Backbone bond lengths (Angstrom), bond angles and torsions (degrees), N, CA, C in turn:
res aa  C-N    CA-C-N  psi(-1)  N-CA   C-N-CA  omega(-1)  CA-C   N-CA-C  phi
1 M - - - 1.521 - - 1.527 107.69 -
2 D 1.324 112.81 143.94 1.471 118.72 -178.08 1.505 113.73 -66.39
3 D 1.391 118.50 128.18 1.473 122.50 -176.97 1.429 110.95 -64.16
4 R 1.380 122.87 -12.96 1.422 123.84 171.17 1.474 112.80 -57.86
5 F 1.261 112.45 -31.47 1.560 115.81 177.82 1.414 113.31 -78.06
6 S 1.255 120.08 149.21 1.542 121.33 168.72 1.523 109.86 -63.34
7 T 1.242 116.41 151.61 1.549 117.94 178.23 1.546 102.45 -83.66
8 L 1.278 112.48 165.39 1.519 120.20 177.16 1.454 117.12 -67.49
9 S 1.376 116.23 -8.05 1.505 119.57 179.10 1.498 107.90 -123.16
10 S 1.272 124.34 10.07 1.451 126.21 178.91 1.555 108.52 -53.42
11 Y 1.275 117.46 -43.61 1.432 123.56 -173.76 1.576 106.95 -56.30
12 D 1.320 120.56 -46.07 1.487 124.04 -176.43 1.497 105.16 -67.02
13 Q 1.306 121.28 -31.67 1.461 120.75 -178.21 1.407 116.57 -77.33
14 H 1.358 117.72 -12.69 1.418 119.29 178.86 1.609 111.18 -119.45
15 G 1.245 110.86 21.83 1.503 114.11 174.67 1.511 110.80 92.91
16 S 1.342 113.01 179.93 1.539 117.82 -177.46 1.449 106.25 -137.08
17 S 1.447 121.83 168.36 1.311 125.29 177.56 1.617 105.02 -149.80
18 S 1.325 115.41 148.91 1.460 117.40 -179.08 1.508 109.97 -62.07
19 S 1.432 119.69 -31.73 1.452 120.33 -176.08 1.542 108.41 -71.38
20 A 1.396 117.95 -33.16 1.355 117.31 178.45 1.604 115.34 -65.09
21 H 1.368 109.73 -42.58 1.346 116.40 177.73 1.560 113.18 -66.11
22 A 1.308 115.85 -28.81 1.412 124.57 178.06 1.532 107.30 -65.01
23 A 1.276 115.35 -42.28 1.412 119.21 179.79 1.596 111.13 -61.41
24 L 1.279 113.19 -44.39 1.471 116.14 -179.82 1.521 112.14 -63.51
25 Y 1.350 113.17 -29.02 1.485 116.95 -179.18 1.512 106.80 -91.93
26 G 1.191 121.78 -4.66 1.511 122.52 174.07 1.576 106.96 91.28
27 G 1.406 123.40 18.46 1.361 126.18 -174.72 1.500 107.28 -90.71
28 G 1.338 117.39 -174.76 1.425 121.30 -174.69 1.491 108.79 -82.87
29 P 1.408 113.60 173.04 1.425 119.29 179.70 1.548 113.30 -69.55
30 G 1.256 117.95 163.80 1.540 123.60 -176.20 1.694 104.46 -85.12
31 S 1.321 109.22 -153.34 1.414 110.66 -173.42 1.494 110.46 -87.10
32 G 1.362 121.71 -3.46 1.474 122.12 171.74 1.483 111.19 75.30
33 S 1.347 118.48 23.28 1.573 117.05 174.60 1.454 107.81 -75.19
34 H 1.444 111.35 157.08 1.487 115.98 -177.13 1.513 117.13 -55.31
35 H 1.368 113.76 -38.97 1.473 120.30 -173.96 1.537 113.49 -67.00
36 K 1.390 115.32 -16.81 1.411 122.51 -176.74 1.612 109.12 -101.26
37 A 1.348 112.55 -7.38 1.602 116.20 -179.05 1.553 106.21 -71.04
38 I 1.433 120.62 -41.71 1.373 123.10 -174.28 1.572 115.68 -55.29
39 P 1.436 111.69 -47.64 1.468 115.93 178.43 1.560 111.08 -64.15
40 E 1.321 117.30 -31.77 1.498 123.66 -179.44 1.498 107.49 -65.19
41 I 1.276 121.20 -35.92 1.415 126.83 179.06 1.657 109.42 -62.73
42 F 1.317 106.73 -48.27 1.550 114.53 -178.89 1.534 111.34 -67.46
43 L 1.387 115.19 -36.59 1.446 118.38 172.62 1.441 113.21 -55.58
44 T 1.249 120.16 -48.99 1.486 125.13 176.96 1.477 116.62 -52.38
45 R 1.382 111.41 -48.96 1.488 121.14 177.35 1.639 107.50 -64.32
46 L 1.193 114.27 -41.57 1.549 118.81 -175.24 1.630 105.24 -61.96
47 L 1.278 118.72 -49.64 1.355 122.95 176.71 1.546 118.55 -63.80
48 A 1.262 111.52 -31.31 1.535 119.62 177.17 1.614 108.37 -72.42
49 T 1.381 111.97 -40.43 1.479 117.88 -178.67 1.557 106.03 -67.78
50 K 1.370 116.08 -45.22 1.522 118.36 -176.57 1.570 108.71 -62.86
51 G 1.339 115.42 -34.26 1.462 115.64 178.10 1.516 112.03 -67.40
52 T 1.324 113.43 -37.77 1.484 121.20 -178.55 1.553 107.18 -61.79
53 I 1.185 118.92 -44.56 1.510 118.28 -171.38 1.614 114.01 -94.28
54 Q 1.349 113.83 -7.21 1.421 115.63 -169.34 1.581 112.41 -56.23
55 K 1.246 118.53 -36.26 1.493 118.30 -179.71 1.480 112.04 -66.60
56 F 1.260 112.82 -33.99 1.513 119.98 -177.65 1.510 111.31 -71.24
57 V 1.320 113.24 -40.19 1.474 122.52 173.94 1.526 109.72 -60.17
58 D 1.301 114.98 -49.22 1.486 121.96 -178.23 1.489 109.47 -59.17
59 D 1.387 114.72 -46.67 1.518 118.34 -177.35 1.483 109.94 -67.47
60 L 1.380 121.33 -39.71 1.395 120.52 179.46 1.560 113.50 -62.96
61 F 1.331 115.14 -41.51 1.475 119.05 175.21 1.454 114.95 -59.95
62 A 1.394 112.72 -46.62 1.477 123.76 177.81 1.575 110.82 -55.79
63 T 1.281 111.73 -42.77 1.586 116.12 -177.99 1.392 106.18 -66.14
64 I 1.336 120.79 -45.90 1.499 122.82 -173.74 1.517 112.37 -68.29
65 L 1.349 113.96 -36.70 1.510 118.15 -173.78 1.539 110.63 -105.00
66 T 1.398 118.67 37.37 1.450 119.36 177.56 1.580 102.39 -115.49
67 V 1.340 113.21 138.22 1.411 122.16 173.29 1.553 112.01 -96.86
68 N 1.238 116.83 112.49 1.427 120.14 -178.39 1.667 109.50 -146.29
69 E 1.223 109.86 -170.07 1.555 113.29 -175.77 1.545 111.74 -69.15
70 A 1.282 115.89 -14.95 1.518 118.63 178.53 1.507 114.40 -84.04
71 L 1.299 114.28 -7.90 1.465 123.88 -179.53 1.605 104.50 -59.89
72 P 1.264 122.15 127.29 1.448 123.61 177.77 1.511 110.26 -70.57
73 P 1.353 116.18 130.98 1.471 118.98 175.46 1.438 120.58 -49.43
74 A 1.362 118.26 -23.21 1.397 128.58 -178.90 1.501 107.74 -66.88
75 V 1.349 120.39 -38.87 1.441 121.32 178.42 1.566 109.26 -65.25
76 K 1.205 123.00 -42.45 1.488 125.43 -177.14 1.583 103.00 -64.32
77 W 1.359 113.79 -50.32 1.495 118.15 -179.56 1.564 110.53 -54.13
78 L 1.276 113.63 -50.32 1.535 115.35 -179.00 1.502 113.96 -62.39
79 Y 1.316 119.00 -43.17 1.416 118.16 -179.89 1.434 116.42 -69.48
80 D 1.470 117.29 -28.23 1.455 118.51 170.66 1.476 110.37 -69.37
81 L 1.332 115.51 -33.98 1.550 118.48 179.91 1.553 108.73 -62.13
82 L 1.340 115.89 -42.41 1.444 123.41 179.29 1.535 111.73 -61.34
83 D 1.375 114.36 -44.73 1.469 121.61 178.92 1.542 110.83 -60.88
84 A 1.261 114.46 -44.07 1.445 125.60 -177.99 1.557 107.30 -63.32
85 A 1.314 115.60 -47.33 1.549 119.95 179.70 1.455 109.47 -57.58
86 A 1.405 117.84 -41.76 1.483 123.54 -176.45 1.555 107.94 -62.47
87 R 1.320 113.82 -46.13 1.416 120.13 -176.02 1.620 109.29 -64.17
88 H 1.361 112.32 -42.72 1.474 117.25 -177.35 1.534 111.56 -65.55
89 H 1.331 116.45 -35.10 1.542 117.25 -178.11 1.535 106.51 -95.89
90 G 1.276 124.55 8.03 1.480 120.86 175.11 1.583 112.63 73.63
91 I 1.321 116.80 24.06 1.437 117.99 177.76 1.528 109.53 -88.20
92 H 1.325 118.31 119.69 1.414 122.16 -174.85 1.521 110.94 -120.61
93 D 1.376 117.84 3.53 1.460 121.30 175.73 1.538 110.41 -79.58
94 P 1.274 116.41 110.54 1.500 123.71 179.04 1.436 115.70 -51.08
95 E 1.310 115.27 -34.53 1.510 122.06 -178.96 1.522 113.19 -65.62
96 V 1.465 111.52 -31.41 1.414 113.69 -177.96 1.606 110.13 -77.67
97 I 1.260 115.02 -40.19 1.488 117.21 172.48 1.606 112.68 -63.73
98 H 1.220 112.52 -40.57 1.501 115.98 173.07 1.511 115.76 -58.66
99 A 1.334 117.37 -36.77 1.381 124.47 177.60 1.509 112.49 -71.04
100 W 1.409 114.54 -36.18 1.491 117.56 175.76 1.528 111.46 -61.79
101 K 1.333 114.68 -45.88 1.450 123.07 -176.45 1.512 113.48 -62.65
102 S 1.388 110.70 -42.93 1.487 119.90 -179.52 1.522 110.04 -65.38
103 N 1.339 116.87 -39.03 1.504 122.72 -175.35 1.596 108.34 -72.78
104 S 1.332 114.71 -34.76 1.381 118.19 -172.97 1.513 116.09 -74.56
105 L 1.312 117.16 -30.15 1.446 120.46 -172.65 1.517 111.51 -130.65
106 P 1.408 119.39 -65.92 1.560 114.50 -175.52 1.509 114.35 -58.47
107 L 1.300 111.66 -51.00 1.466 120.44 -175.22 1.528 113.02 -64.20
108 R 1.327 112.93 -51.47 1.502 119.99 -175.91 1.503 111.67 -72.34
109 F 1.322 119.10 -35.69 1.441 123.38 -171.54 1.531 114.84 -100.70
110 W 1.374 111.35 -64.05 1.466 115.29 -175.62 1.473 116.83 -66.41
111 V 1.359 118.20 -41.38 1.385 118.82 -177.59 1.556 109.77 -61.69
112 N 1.292 118.41 -36.61 1.458 121.06 178.82 1.479 109.68 -60.51
113 F 1.290 120.11 -44.94 1.468 125.36 177.03 1.441 117.58 -69.44
114 I 1.350 117.61 -34.33 1.586 123.45 176.04 1.602 103.26 -60.90
115 K 1.329 112.19 -48.00 1.533 116.34 -171.21 1.537 111.07 -77.72
116 N 1.327 118.93 -23.80 1.410 121.44 -179.64 1.559 116.62 -132.93
117 P 1.256 117.65 65.17 1.459 124.37 -176.25 1.647 110.94 -57.13
118 D 1.359 108.34 -25.90 1.598 113.39 177.73 1.462 111.14 -66.20
119 F 1.407 121.73 -4.54 1.429 124.20 176.63 1.589 108.37 -78.65
120 I 1.368 113.05 -20.25 1.577 117.21 179.98 1.524 109.52 -112.56
121 F 1.359 112.18 -45.10 1.606 115.13 -176.60 1.542 111.19 -99.71
122 D 1.275 116.66 152.05 1.483 124.86 175.15 1.497 106.01 -82.93
123 I 1.302 119.08 76.23 1.434 126.90 179.92 1.642 110.42 -126.41
124 Y 1.323 112.08 158.88 1.461 118.53 169.58 1.496 105.88 -100.50
125 K 1.294 121.88 122.70 1.278 132.65 169.76 1.446 122.04 -86.63
126 T 1.447 119.24 94.25 1.348 121.35 -172.22 1.542 112.23 -65.35
127 P 1.351 118.22 164.82 1.475 114.70 177.51 1.521 115.54 -64.24
128 S 1.298 116.31 -28.73 1.441 120.62 179.06 1.557 108.99 -67.25
129 V 1.289 120.87 -45.51 1.444 127.16 -178.58 1.411 105.35 -68.92
130 D 1.375 123.19 -32.04 1.440 123.69 -177.91 1.470 110.77 -67.21
131 V 1.341 117.45 -43.99 1.482 115.84 179.99 1.565 112.84 -71.46
132 C 1.289 116.03 -34.88 1.439 121.75 175.23 1.459 113.42 -57.79
133 L 1.341 117.65 -45.77 1.442 126.05 179.27 1.619 111.66 -66.08
134 S 1.339 111.56 -32.64 1.542 114.46 175.22 1.429 111.51 -71.68
135 V 1.297 124.31 -36.45 1.402 124.97 169.05 1.595 115.03 -59.78
136 I 1.370 117.60 -39.39 1.373 119.92 177.14 1.476 111.45 -69.52
137 A 1.356 117.39 -44.23 1.435 121.60 177.81 1.615 113.28 -60.77
138 Q 1.288 111.95 -35.02 1.453 115.61 178.07 1.497 109.77 -70.04
139 T 1.341 121.12 -35.59 1.421 126.45 176.58 1.618 106.99 -64.29
140 F 1.165 121.99 -44.67 1.468 129.81 175.81 1.492 105.70 -57.46
141 M 1.344 122.12 -47.02 1.462 123.30 -179.62 1.414 111.30 -64.75
142 D 1.362 118.78 -44.20 1.467 120.27 172.68 1.502 116.74 -57.04
143 A 1.317 112.57 -37.37 1.499 115.12 -177.19 1.607 109.53 -71.59
144 C 1.273 117.99 -24.24 1.466 118.81 174.87 1.522 112.14 -82.84
145 S 1.216 117.70 -14.55 1.575 121.75 176.87 1.553 106.30 -78.89
146 T 1.320 107.90 146.13 1.528 120.19 166.23 1.494 115.86 -92.10
147 T 1.248 113.76 -9.11 1.462 117.55 -177.74 1.534 112.48 -92.79
148 E 1.266 110.89 121.60 1.445 118.54 -178.19 1.482 114.11 -71.37
149 Y 1.341 119.82 128.56 1.428 129.52 178.06 1.561 108.97 -83.52
150 R 1.387 111.01 114.31 1.519 109.79 177.08 1.494 114.06 -81.37
151 L 1.426 113.80 116.38 1.377 117.58 -176.66 1.453 111.79 -88.72
152 G 1.391 116.41 149.18 1.456 122.23 176.45 1.422 109.96 -149.82
153 K 1.286 114.45 -177.09 1.524 119.51 179.03 1.489 120.41 -60.07
154 D 1.455 112.21 -17.68 1.493 116.71 179.15 1.515 111.34 -106.68
155 S 1.372 116.56 11.11 1.521 121.67 178.38 1.513 103.89 -70.69
156 P 1.323 111.38 143.03 1.524 119.86 175.43 1.487 111.40 -59.31
157 S 1.299 120.20 144.85 1.474 123.78 -177.31 1.542 111.95 -63.72
158 N 1.370 116.46 -32.12 1.442 115.52 176.92 1.559 116.08 -61.60
159 K 1.428 113.62 -25.27 1.433 115.53 178.47 1.586 108.58 -85.71
160 L 1.374 113.56 -22.91 1.525 114.95 176.47 1.490 115.96 -75.91
161 L 1.394 115.72 -26.15 1.341 121.65 -169.46 1.502 114.73 -63.70
162 F 1.370 117.50 -38.73 1.382 129.36 -178.89 1.522 117.48 -109.70
163 A 1.403 108.35 11.92 1.467 113.56 -177.44 1.425 116.71 -57.26
164 K 1.374 117.28 -41.44 1.455 122.06 179.70 1.517 115.75 -74.02
165 D 1.385 115.87 -15.21 1.450 121.10 176.30 1.442 115.24 -89.23
166 L 1.330 118.46 -17.61 1.447 124.34 -168.26 1.538 110.96 -63.68
167 P 1.313 121.83 -39.46 1.445 121.85 179.09 1.495 110.88 -59.69
168 Q 1.317 118.93 -41.52 1.466 122.79 174.53 1.445 114.99 -61.67
169 Y 1.398 117.39 -44.68 1.414 122.47 177.28 1.477 114.83 -60.77
170 R 1.411 113.89 -42.37 1.373 120.82 -179.17 1.566 112.49 -66.08
171 E 1.238 111.84 -32.97 1.549 116.38 175.70 1.490 108.84 -70.11
172 M 1.295 117.18 -39.83 1.538 120.01 174.31 1.532 109.10 -55.87
173 V 1.220 117.97 -48.82 1.527 123.81 178.82 1.540 111.92 -49.98
174 S 1.371 109.28 -58.75 1.464 118.63 -177.20 1.496 110.36 -61.97
175 N 1.338 120.15 -39.23 1.457 117.10 178.09 1.523 111.57 -70.99
176 F 1.305 116.32 -27.39 1.574 119.80 178.24 1.494 104.65 -62.93
177 Y 1.319 118.97 -48.79 1.399 117.25 -175.12 1.557 113.27 -69.96
178 A 1.330 115.50 -35.89 1.457 119.20 174.48 1.508 111.14 -61.60
179 D 1.303 118.89 -44.19 1.397 119.80 -178.47 1.551 112.30 -64.65
180 I 1.257 112.53 -42.04 1.587 113.06 173.36 1.424 110.38 -58.16
181 A 1.256 120.59 -41.02 1.500 119.75 -176.44 1.551 109.98 -67.99
182 M 1.175 123.28 -22.06 1.400 127.33 176.81 1.470 115.20 -83.77
183 M 1.311 119.34 -16.36 1.489 123.79 176.46 1.555 110.16 -60.86
184 P 1.332 116.25 157.61 1.486 119.24 178.33 1.602 101.79 -69.05
185 Q 1.332 108.98 153.64 1.429 118.85 -179.60 1.583 110.30 -65.97
186 I 1.285 115.97 144.29 1.479 119.69 172.62 1.438 115.33 -84.51
187 S 1.280 123.97 118.85 1.415 119.35 176.44 1.397 114.36 -77.62
188 D 1.393 115.90 164.32 1.471 118.16 179.31 1.466 117.31 -58.27
189 Q 1.335 113.21 -34.27 1.516 123.46 -179.83 1.547 107.50 -65.71
190 E 1.391 114.43 -49.49 1.433 118.09 176.59 1.541 112.40 -54.73
191 M 1.294 113.22 -42.07 1.526 117.87 -177.66 1.574 109.39 -69.02
192 R 1.299 117.98 -39.90 1.394 117.26 -178.08 1.642 110.39 -64.91
193 S 1.460 109.79 -41.82 1.445 116.78 178.54 1.594 111.71 -59.84
194 A 1.261 115.65 -34.69 1.513 122.25 -178.13 1.540 104.15 -70.53
195 M 1.321 121.01 -42.00 1.399 119.85 -176.10 1.567 112.98 -74.46
196 Q 1.329 112.69 -30.82 1.467 118.18 176.77 1.488 108.02 -63.61
197 R 1.416 119.14 -39.37 1.441 120.97 -177.48 1.529 108.12 -67.45
198 L 1.263 120.68 -36.06 1.406 126.34 176.89 1.533 110.22 -64.64
199 S 1.275 116.57 -33.94 1.476 121.04 -177.24 1.516 111.78 -74.33
200 I 1.332 119.05 -10.70 1.432 121.43 170.01 1.444 114.33 -65.75
201 H 1.297 115.20 -19.98 1.528 120.90 -175.37 1.510 109.01 -108.34
202 Q 1.283 115.81 16.43 1.517 115.86 -175.01 1.493 116.14 -72.20
203 Q 1.289 115.09 -13.43 1.455 115.39 174.74 1.618 113.63 -77.70
204 Q 1.248 109.33 -12.31 1.549 113.44 176.61 1.511 111.33 -83.15
205 F 1.347 121.09 -6.75 1.354 122.96 -175.82 1.582 110.41 -127.64
206 D 1.316 111.81 162.00 1.444 118.11 178.74 1.447 111.86 -88.95
207 T 1.298 114.64 83.90 1.545 117.67 -171.82 1.600 111.99 -66.56
208 L 1.301 119.66 -20.54 1.448 122.77 179.22 1.511 103.41 -71.15
209 A 1.301 121.97 -44.59 1.427 125.61 -178.06 1.596 111.79 -65.51
210 A 1.307 110.09 -36.48 1.529 112.92 177.77 1.615 107.89 -72.13
211 L 1.382 122.92 -39.19 1.289 121.66 -179.06 1.581 109.21 -67.82
212 K 1.290 115.68 -27.29 1.478 121.95 -177.74 1.583 104.36 -66.36
213 E 1.266 116.19 -49.49 1.516 123.65 -177.45 1.578 107.40 -58.03
214 L 1.377 112.16 -53.91 1.437 114.11 176.36 1.525 118.79 -56.25
215 Y 1.381 114.66 -33.93 1.366 121.09 176.57 1.538 116.48 -68.76
216 I 1.420 109.69 -35.29 1.395 114.80 177.82 1.523 107.66 -64.21
217 Y 1.259 118.56 -47.31 1.545 118.82 177.69 1.502 114.43 -61.86
218 V 1.339 116.74 -43.93 1.508 115.89 -177.45 1.439 111.31 -71.39
219 S 1.440 119.67 -35.16 1.454 116.35 174.64 1.455 117.80 -65.11
220 K 1.362 117.30 -23.29 1.468 122.57 179.69 1.567 111.99 -73.26
221 Y 1.338 108.70 -38.02 1.486 112.03 174.07 1.446 118.52 -118.53
222 R 1.335 112.29 35.53 1.569 121.12 -177.70 1.623 109.87 -59.09
223 P 1.233 118.13 -47.12 1.564 114.27 -178.95 1.618 110.90 -57.29
224 Q 1.300 116.78 -46.57 1.393 123.79 179.23 1.477 110.85 -53.83
225 I 1.383 110.09 -54.77 1.519 116.80 -172.14 1.583 105.58 -66.89
226 K 1.283 123.60 -39.35 1.468 123.41 177.11 1.473 111.21 -60.07
227 E 1.307 118.14 -42.38 1.410 121.93 -178.98 1.632 115.31 -64.85
228 V 1.350 113.82 -36.39 1.472 121.70 178.74 1.543 101.82 -72.24
229 L 1.169 123.93 -44.54 1.518 125.83 -176.51 1.524 110.92 -61.62
230 E 1.359 112.44 -44.15 1.535 115.13 176.26 1.442 118.14 -70.04
231 M 1.342 115.71 -22.41 1.441 122.15 178.58 1.574 113.87 -82.39
232 D 1.320 112.63 -30.55 1.482 121.28 -176.04 1.573 109.29 -80.66
233 M 1.360 118.19 124.09 1.419 122.73 -170.95 1.484 111.00 -61.77
234 T 1.370 117.29 -44.59 1.518 118.59 -179.40 1.533 111.12 -66.96
235 A 1.395 118.96 -38.69 1.372 117.49 176.88 1.501 114.14 -67.22
236 S 1.221 115.18 -35.51 1.403 119.81 -179.53 1.595 112.55 -68.67
237 K 1.292 113.68 -39.60 1.513 115.72 173.56 1.520 113.03 -61.64
238 L 1.273 113.96 -29.00 1.543 121.17 -174.02 1.484 109.51 -93.58
239 H 1.413 116.90 0.28 1.442 123.28 179.74 1.515 110.35 51.26
240 L 1.391 118.68 45.84 1.374 122.64 -179.60 1.536 110.77 -71.34
241 S 1.314 122.95 -31.04 1.438 123.41 176.73 1.481 111.74 -63.47
242 H 1.263 119.13 -41.27 1.519 123.92 -177.24 1.506 104.96 -74.10
243 K 1.370 122.92 -37.16 1.490 123.82 -179.30 1.510 107.05 -67.17
244 L 1.320 115.14 -38.24 1.532 117.06 -179.80 1.643 107.05 -61.87
245 D 1.247 121.42 -33.49 1.384 124.71 -172.33 1.611 102.30 -73.80
246 L 1.343 116.93 -38.78 1.512 124.29 -179.48 1.615 107.82 -63.75
247 V 1.330 106.26 -49.77 1.542 110.43 -178.28 1.579 112.80 -61.21
248 A 1.390 113.10 -37.05 1.488 115.34 -177.48 1.545 106.69 -66.22
249 A 1.418 114.09 -45.64 1.456 118.59 -176.38 1.598 108.62 -61.99
250 T 1.200 119.88 -38.90 1.503 124.15 175.07 1.483 114.72 -59.90
251 L 1.374 109.85 -44.33 1.519 113.74 -173.74 1.431 107.70 -73.72
252 E 1.433 121.29 -39.30 1.364 123.53 178.73 1.581 111.75 -57.96
253 G 1.380 112.91 -38.21 1.434 112.03 176.32 1.479 118.06 -70.41
254 M 1.448 119.37 -33.34 1.357 128.23 171.43 1.456 110.71 -58.86
255 F 1.302 115.98 -50.08 1.470 118.68 -172.85 1.573 110.22 -68.56
256 K 1.308 118.26 -32.50 1.436 121.66 175.27 1.528 112.14 -61.33
257 I 1.397 114.48 -45.32 1.382 124.28 177.95 1.512 113.34 -61.04
258 F 1.404 113.52 -42.44 1.302 121.00 -177.30 1.581 113.88 -64.56
259 Y 1.247 112.17 -43.83 1.558 124.99 179.55 1.662 106.72 -66.38
260 L 1.176 115.46 -44.50 1.514 122.84 179.87 1.591 106.68 -64.51
261 I 1.313 121.81 -31.34 1.439 118.33 -179.39 1.520 110.75 -83.90
262 H 1.312 115.72 -43.36 1.452 122.73 -177.10 1.450 116.50 -85.39
263 Y 1.199 112.14 -26.94 1.626 121.31 -178.96 1.423 111.46 -126.12
264 P 1.372 123.19 67.36 1.464 124.72 -172.72 1.499 104.65 -77.54
């Protein structure tokens, strides 16, 4: 975004005034004193900037929250797993399941890339673009939340900018989860095939680093994971608990060799 435009959070950086918030709410002007005129200028630029990028934000959210043939099978498999876990534990509160699904994909994955496009693209993210993307990411986070944010005259302007759009965005998120639930169930064979297709590109990634991150998580909760694997009949028949011990021992040996080579 051109630095000639005000960023979506400039207004917060330069203070606030009751008349500026009144304009966002559609109220009348303030007292018109000189020290309140500066925030009014930034408010106008904020609204103009928001109007400029509105279509792009709408298109981005629509692309993320649309179920089509491009949706990875792993997403359907994961969300079915969460639904099954809720039924197994007698959890019937839809907000809890909604929160699980939001935390597993939109908030953990997409928010990170919205805030940091330089993770994917070879671009330089200016400070102005950085704060703009933070506002858009926060809007996406609010769209995934079922808790209504009570707006008032002291609310930050970045919350007010997309306040009128949030009901539409929240409906998109709910429809996204509902559409995934209506998809045909993914079989284990389909899931294995999808993972094998991804493995074709494994040379493009640092698999050892990925294994290390998984190992850090598994080692932290290893007793709990082993207990669940031993209690589950299918996992017990496949001896997954014992296989986990073997994998852990193998990875520990690999990491020791790796550190000896790179950090002698």
